[in-house]
C-alpha positions in Angstrom: 133.9 130.7 277.4 136.0 131.4 274.4 139.6 132.5 274.9 140.2 136.3 273.2 143.4 136.4 270.7 145.9 139.0 270.9 146.2 140.2 267.2 149.1 143.0 266.4 148.7 144.4 263.3 151.7 146.4 261.8 151.0 149.7 259.9 153.7 151.1 257.8 152.5 154.4 257.7 152.5 154.5 253.9 152.1 158.0 251.9 149.9 159.3 249.4 146.1 158.7 248.5 146.3 155.0 248.2 148.5 154.3 251.2 145.7 156.2 253.2 143.2 154.0 251.9 145.0 151.2 252.9 145.3 152.4 256.4 141.7 153.1 256.7 141.0 149.5 255.5 143.7 148.0 258.2 141.8 150.5 260.7 138.7 148.8 259.9 139.8 145.5 260.4 141.4 146.2 263.8 138.2 148.1 265.0 135.9 144.5 264.1 138.1 142.8 266.6 137.6 144.8 269.4 135.3 143.0 272.1 136.2 139.5 270.9 139.9 139.7 270.6 142.6 142.4 271.8 143.9 144.4 268.7 147.2 145.9 268.7 148.0 148.4 265.8 152.0 148.8 265.5 152.5 152.1 263.3 156.3 151.4 262.1 157.9 154.9 261.9 160.2 155.7 259.2 163.9 157.4 259.9 163.7 159.4 257.1 160.2 161.6 258.1 161.6 161.9 261.5 165.0 163.1 260.2 163.1 165.6 257.6 161.3 167.2 260.7 164.4 168.0 262.3 165.3 170.5 260.2 166.2 173.9 261.7 165.8 177.1 259.1 167.9 179.2 261.6 171.2 176.8 261.0 170.4 176.6 257.4 168.7 179.6 256.0 166.5 179.2 253.0 168.3 182.2 251.4 171.2 179.7 250.9 169.4 177.3 248.9 167.9 175.0 251.5 163.9 175.6 250.6 163.9 172.1 249.3 164.7 170.8 252.9 161.8 173.3 254.3 158.9 172.1 252.1 160.3 168.4 252.7 160.2 169.4 256.7 156.5 170.7 256.2 155.5 167.5 254.1 157.0 165.2 256.7 155.4 167.1 259.4 151.9 166.9 257.7 152.4 163.2 257.5 153.6 162.8 261.0 150.5 164.9 262.2 148.1 162.3 260.2 149.9 159.5 261.8 149.2 160.8 265.2 146.1 161.2 264.1 145.8 157.4 263.0 146.6 156.4 266.2 144.5 158.7 268.5 141.5 157.3 266.4 142.5 153.8 266.6 142.8 154.2 270.6 139.5 156.0 270.8 137.8 153.0 269.0 139.2 150.4 271.6 142.5 149.6 269.6 145.4 149.4 271.2 148.7 151.1 270.0 152.6 151.1 269.6 154.5 153.7 267.6 158.1 152.3 267.2 160.8 152.2 264.9 161.0 149.0 263.3 164.6 148.0 264.7 163.4 148.8 268.2 160.0 147.1 267.8 160.7 143.7 269.7 161.1 145.2 273.6 158.0 147.5 273.4 155.9 144.8 271.9 157.0 142.1 274.6 156.1 144.4 277.0 152.9 145.5 275.7 152.1 141.7 275.6 153.4 141.7 279.6 151.3 144.5 281.0 148.2 142.9 279.0 148.8 139.6 280.8 149.6 141.5 284.2 146.2 143.2 283.6 144.4 140.0 283.0 143.1 141.5 279.8 143.4 138.2 277.7 
């Protein structure tokens, strides 16, 4: 019996058309591993995106010159929505996923590995 490998690949969720093409390529690699191996897609969060989405127009009305923050929040929300869709698509294709900030990645990654071992998936 051949052993399965646990393959964790990080996705930075890079922006723009080239970033989306790169992410699509990584999705293809991960989905090709399903079955023979146990792939894990790790989407690394970007603090600037999450901070931008926290914009509350009630606290800083657009009339006060904060319209750039409003549009930045809208763009960040679009990117975060795309990221969520990438993770949902991966999970639907049998790829495990993890969505974490880089500085807090270690514990969730180890916990996911321990969960996999406990479920005898490897």
